N, C-alpha and C positions, 0 to 999 in steps of 0.2 A: 570597412572597419574589420580589423583582424581580431577574431574572437577565439578564445580557448574555453572548452567546456570540460569540467572535471566531474566525473561520476564515479561512485565507489566501485562498481564492477558491472560487467556485462557477462553474467553467467546464465541467467534465464531471462525471460521477457515478461516482466511484471510492470506494476504501475510506474516505478521510478524510471525504467528504461523507456516506457512509452512517453514519459515527459521529455526525455532527451530527444526522441524521434520527433516530437512536436517542435521542440526548440530549433531543430535543424531546418525546419521550414522557415524560421525567421533568420537563421544564421547558417545557410547551406554550406558555406566554405569553412566552417569552424573546425579547428583541430580538437581532438578528444584525448584526454588523459584519464587513465583508469588503473586500478590495482590489478584487476584480472580481466582477461578477455577470452572467452571460450566461443569460438566461431561456430562450433557444432551445436552447443546447447543454446546459445543466443540466436534465436530465429528471426531477429529483427533486421532492419535495414539502416546501416550507417552511411548510406549514400556515397560510398567510396571515400569517406573522410579519412584523413590521416589519424591513426590511433596509436598513441604512445602508452606503453604499459610499464608497470613497476618491476623491480627486481624479484618480486614474489610471483610473477606470472610464469610459473612452470607447472607442468602437468599435474604432479602430485599435490601441489599447493592449491591449484584451482579446484581439484576434486574435493578438497577439505577446507575450502576458503573460510567457512564460518568458524572453524576452530582456530584460525590463525589471528584472531583479533589482537593478541598481544603484540603482533608484528606489524599491525596496520600503520603505526607512526613511521616505522622504518620504510615501509612501502611508499607512503606519501612523500617522505623525504627524498626518495630516489627519483621521484617524478619531477625533475627539474624542467621548467618551461624551456622549450627549445628555441623559441622565437620571441620577438617583441610584440606584445599584443595590446590592443586598444581596450579590450574588455575581457575579464575573467568571469565565467559563470560556473559556480560549483553546485552540484546536486547532492544534498546532504541527508543521509541518515546513518552515515558512518564517518570516516575521517576526511572527507573530500575537501572541506574548507581549510584544512591545515597545510595545503600546498604552499610552497614559498613563492611569494609574489613581490615584484618590485613595488616600492612605496608609491610610485606615481601611476600605477595601473589600477583602475577601478575594479572592485571585486564585488559581485552580486551573488549571494548565496540563497538558493531555493531549498528550503528545509522541509523534508518529508517528516522528520522528527529529529530532535536531539537524540543521540544514541540511546535507545531504550534500555540496554543492559547496563548503562552507566547512570542514567538519569531517570529515577523514579520507578523502574520496573526490574531492578536487579533480582528481586526475589523470584520473579517468574522464570528466570534462567538458572537459578540455583536450587529451587525447591525440589525435594525428593531425591537430591543427590547425597551420597555418603558424606559424612562430616569433612573428611580430608579433601575430597574433590570440591566441596562447597567452599572450603577455606581457600584453596588455590584459586578458584574462580573469582571469589570476592577480592582476593589480592590483585589479580590481573585487572579486574574491572575498576578497582580503585586507582591503579596506576594509569589506566587508559583515560579515566575520568580526569585525573590531574593533567594529563597531556592535553586533553580536549579543552580544558580551561585556558591553556596557553594559546590556543588558536582562535579564541572568541573575537579578539580585536583585529584579526586578519581580514575581517569582512567590513565592507563599507555600507552595504545595504542588505538587510535580511528580508527575505520573502517567505511567508509561511503558507503551507497548502491548506490551512484551515484556521479558524479562530482558536480551536483547541490547541493546535501547534503554536500559534502566536502566543497563547498564554504560557505554554511550556518554555518557549524562548525567553519570554519575560521573566519567568520564575527562575530558570536555571542559568541563563546567559546574561540576565539583566539588560537585555536589548529590546528595543521596539522593532516590530516587523509589520510589513504590509501583507494582507491576505490576498492570494491569488489561487483560486481553486484549481486543482489539476484537471487535465482534459479527458473527456469521454469521447471515444472515437465517433466521428460524425457518421460513418457508414452504418453504425448500429441503428440509427434513426430512420434508415431507408429500408429496414427489414420489416416483414409482417409483424403486426402486434399479436402477442399471445393473449387471447381472450381469457379472462378470469372465470372461475366457476367450479362447481363440484365435480365436473367430469374429468378433472385433472387427476393424474396417476400418483404423484408423489410430491414430497417436499425435497428441497435441494440445498446442499452445501457445496460451495465452490471456493477453493482457496488452498493454501498450504496446510499441511498436517503437522503443525508445530504447536508447542504447549500453549502459547498465549492466545491462539485462535480459539481455544476451548471447544474443539471438536469432541473431546471426551464428554462434555456436558450434553451434546446432541446424542451421542451413543447411549449414555445413561438414561436419557429421556425417552428415546424411541425404542430401546431394545425390549421393553415390556408392553409395547402397544401393537396395534394392528396397522398403524400408519407406516407407509414406506418412505425411507430416506435414501436419497441418492447422494453419494459423496464423490466429488470430482476434485482431484488434486493429489499431490505427492508430498512426502515429507518423512522425517525420521520416526513419527508416531504411527505410521500406517499399520505395521504389523501388530502392535499392541492394541490399536483400536479395532482392527479386524477380529482379533482373538476374543474381545469382550462383546462383540456385536451379536445381534440376533439375525435371523434369516430375512428380516424385513429391511436390513441395512445393507446397501450394495456399494462397494468401492470400485471406482472406474479408473483411478490413476489420472494421468494426463491424457487429454483427448484433443483432437483437432477441433477447431472452432465450429465447423459445420455439425459435428456430433454433439458438441456442447449446446448449440442452438436447439437441436432436437430435444434435449433434456429440459432446456429452459421452457420451451413451448408446452411441455407436458407437466410443468411444475405448478403446484398450488401457490407456493411462495418460496423465496430464498430465505434461509435462516442464517443469521449473522450473529454468532454467539459471543465473539470476542470484543474487547475494547480496543478499537483502532484509533490511530491518530487522525485519519481521514476515512479511508476505505473506498476505493474506486469500484470494487465489484458490485456492491448494491446498486450503484448508478448504472452500471452496464446492464444489469438485469432489469432495472426499471425502464431502461430504454426499450425493452420489449413489452412493457406494460405489466410486468409481473410484480406483485407486492412483496414487501420485505418484513420479516419478523426479526427484530434486532434487539440486542442488549442496549438498554437506554443510557449509554455513556459514550464519551469520546466523540469522534467525528460523525457517527451515525446521527447524532442530534442535529447536525447541520445539513444533512442530505435527505432525511426521511421525515415526512409529514404524518403525524398521527392525529386524527380527529374522530374520536369515538362517537361523538354526537352527530357526525355527518361523514360516514365512512367513504362515500363516493368522492369526498374531497381529501382523502388520505392516500398516502403511498405505502403505508405499512403500519405495523404495530410495534410497541416496545414491551419488553419484559424488564422488570426493575432490579432483579437479583440474578446472579449467575448460579441458580439452583434449579434442580429438576422441577420442583414445585412451582416456581415462578414461571418457568418456560411452559410447563404443561397447562397452567391456568391461561396463559396467553394463547396457546394453541387451541384450547377449547373455545375461547372467545372468538378466535379467528374462524373456526368452523361455523360459528353461528352467523358470521357476517361476510364470509368470503365472496358471496355472489354480489355484494354491494360495492366492491371495489370497481373502479372505472379505469380500464386499461389505458385509454387515451389520455386521461388526466395524469396517470402515473408517468407516461412517456413525456407529456408536455413539461412536467416538473423536471424530469431528468435532462431535458433539452437545455435547461438553463446552464448546464455544465458542459456544453459542447466544446469541442476543441477550438473552434473559432473564437469563442469568448475568452478562453485561456490565452490564446495568441494575442488577441487585441489588448487584453489587460496587461500581459507581460511586456509587450512592446511599448505601450503607453507609459507604464511605470518606469521601465528602464530608461527610455528616452528622456523622460522628465528628470530622472536622477542624473543622467549624464550631462544634461543641459545646465543643471544647477551646480554641478561639481566644479 
């Protein structure tokens, strides 16, 4: 079977790119189409697959790819399929599903989220901007949203990475979707478990430093305390966050995984303060047996178990408001029960999201769809 996979871009190696790497285990000879491909920044493995890129794939554009969203439709339009395929798989949190497809070719779209800046979270990308800049952004987001509407019926089968995203697809696209949770790397479950307890050195944040991740909330919460916070990740907010941090908050930028593992083993808990569509990082940290303190909305509700009556059957705790008061209250409660968390229970729960489960579900769902088509 000849398969083409369309992914928004390969600039870094995050959850969406790891999904593509997993899919290549099912479809190892697939051709790949993408807006941008930066071989230096993308540290993954495309298995020698043929990669076709858009007209936007030039050095200066790749460096500023998130600012080029008004041109994404143009980029997708330039990605003409070069061959006749039996199956198209698009990986969507941008414009990937809008690629032009022959009417007789089945198209499966795996949705990480409908574009957040167009659907439901525009304010997070325009807040605190000067009026004129905000007006320009809102205009471009409106135009991109209207274009995105024209691509909705380009898909024959929608797959969502969570119930949360399934509901967003239903709300915004008026389409039903089947849920297939994204993969957690199998090798993480072969690593030593990080035992819980008060001998740990710090709390951990791991992820991008962008506004919707709400790392600012962590900084505001920790800067007046004696607790240590370790921040791993890069993004446009780093300098601003560092400037407002106290001496107990340490920024490490990007680290190789072996160094991240050291920080994980020394962590009391991962703190996950943003509202995510799914959120793979908490599951990766739970694979080591480390509990999570998360904002109680979005995909975290599908991956984290909170049971305050029986903490050893929990994988973490939720705070209910994105305020320093709410987070501090949960942190204080966590300190009173942190020795009750059971690392092996946490890992066992995370193992439900192993890569093999993703691959089995994806293959079964797509084969059933193709047989019925």
